[in-house]
Each structure stands twice: as structure tokens, then as C-alpha cells.
C-alpha positions in Angstrom: 0.1 0.0 0.0 1.4 3.2 -0.9 2.8 5.6 1.9 0.1 8.2 3.2 -2.8 6.1 1.8 -5.9 6.4 4.0 -8.6 4.1 2.9 -11.1 5.1 5.6 -10.5 8.8 4.4 -11.1 7.9 0.8 -14.3 6.0 1.9 -15.7 9.0 4.0 -15.0 11.3 1.0 -17.0 9.1 -1.2 -19.8 9.0 1.2 -19.9 12.7 1.4 -19.6 13.0 -2.2 -22.8 10.7 -2.7 -24.7 12.8 -0.1 -23.9 15.9 -1.9 -25.1 14.6 -5.1 -28.3 13.5 -3.5 -29.2 17.2 -2.1 -30.9 18.4 -5.3 -33.4 15.4 -5.2 -33.8 16.0 -1.6 -34.5 19.7 -2.1 -36.9 18.8 -5.0 -39.0 16.6 -2.8 -39.0 19.1 0.1 -40.2 21.9 -2.4 -42.8 19.5 -4.1 -44.3 18.8 -0.4 -44.0 22.4 0.4 -46.1 23.4 -2.5 -48.7 21.0 -1.7 -49.0 22.1 1.9 -48.9 25.9 0.9 -51.8 25.2 -1.3 -53.7 23.0 1.0 -52.8 23.6 4.5 -55.4 20.8 5.7 -53.2 18.3 3.6 -51.8 16.4 6.6 -50.2 13.7 4.7 -48.0 16.0 2.9 -47.5 18.1 6.1 -46.4 14.9 7.8 -44.1 14.0 4.9 -42.5 17.4 4.8 -41.6 17.0 8.6 -40.1 13.6 8.0 -38.0 14.8 5.2 -36.8 17.9 7.2 -36.2 15.8 10.2 -34.0 13.3 8.1 -32.2 16.1 6.5 -31.5 17.6 10.1 -30.1 14.2 11.3 -28.1 13.5 8.4 -26.4 16.9 7.3 -24.0 17.4 10.2 -22.2 14.0 10.1 -21.6 14.8 6.5 -19.9 18.1 7.2 -22.8 20.3 6.6 -23.7 21.7 10.2 -25.4 24.7 8.8 -27.7 22.8 6.6 -28.6 20.5 9.7 -29.4 23.5 11.7 -32.0 24.9 9.1 -33.4 21.4 8.7 -33.8 21.2 12.4 -35.4 24.6 12.9 -37.9 23.7 10.0 -38.4 20.3 11.7 -39.2 21.9 15.1 -41.7 24.3 13.4 -43.4 21.4 11.7 -43.6 19.4 14.7 -45.3 22.3 16.5 -47.9 22.4 13.6 -48.4 18.8 13.5 -48.9 18.4 17.3 -52.4 19.4 17.2 -54.5 17.0 15.0 -56.6 20.0 13.7 -55.4 21.4 10.3 -53.1 24.3 10.8 -54.3 27.9 9.9 -52.9 29.2 6.7 -51.1 32.0 8.6 -49.3 29.4 10.5 -48.1 27.5 7.4 -47.1 30.8 5.8 -44.9 31.4 8.9 -42.7 28.5 7.7 -41.5 30.6 4.6 -38.5 32.1 6.1 -37.4 28.7 7.5 -37.7 27.1 4.0 -35.8 30.3 2.6 -33.2 29.5 5.1 -33.1 25.8 4.1 -32.7 26.5 0.5 -29.9 28.9 1.2 -28.1 26.4 3.2 -28.5 23.8 0.6 -27.3 26.0 -2.1 -24.2 26.8 -0.1 -23.4 23.1 0.6 -22.8 22.3 -3.2 
């Protein structure tokens, strides 16, 4: 094996590269779900899926070297959790309040590429 060869580092770099390559698809899914929720705040399935994907992104971003993205997703996840705690459909104003959090998530995703 060549001197200075670091197989675990190469494997980690490959995992990060793969993760980064998946971010556009993750953003597209989040955007699609957001559009459904924005149009119909009573769409509980889309709201739950949006939260699930924000939660997954929150948990996976930092270990892949993207702490700002993880924090943005975590804030969105918390806001979505607050909306979904009550089984009643959230008011349109409460859903609209998510816009700044989604904007921040978009910014963090753009900066992570």
C-alpha cells in the first residue's frame, strides 16, 4: 500500500460526495411537499411527509460536514412538529410562517454544493 494512503478517509470522502449529489433531489422533494402544503394547509399527509424529510435532513447533514444545513433543517423540523402536534388542520397563517425557514433551508442547501 502506498505511503500516506488512507482508505477510511477515501471511503468517507466518497460517502460525502454521494450525499452531496443527492441534495438536489432532497430539495426537490421538500419543495414539492411544501407546494402541496402551501396550497392546501389541511393536507396532513403532505405536512407529515414534509416534516419527515426535514427531520431526516436535520439528522444526516451535520455528520456529512454540513452543520448549517443540519441546523436549518432542524429549525424547520421543530416548526413543523409544532404545527402537527395538534391534529386539527393548521391555519394558513401558521403555514405561511414557515416561509422564512424554508428560505433558510434553500440557502443552506445552495451553499452546501
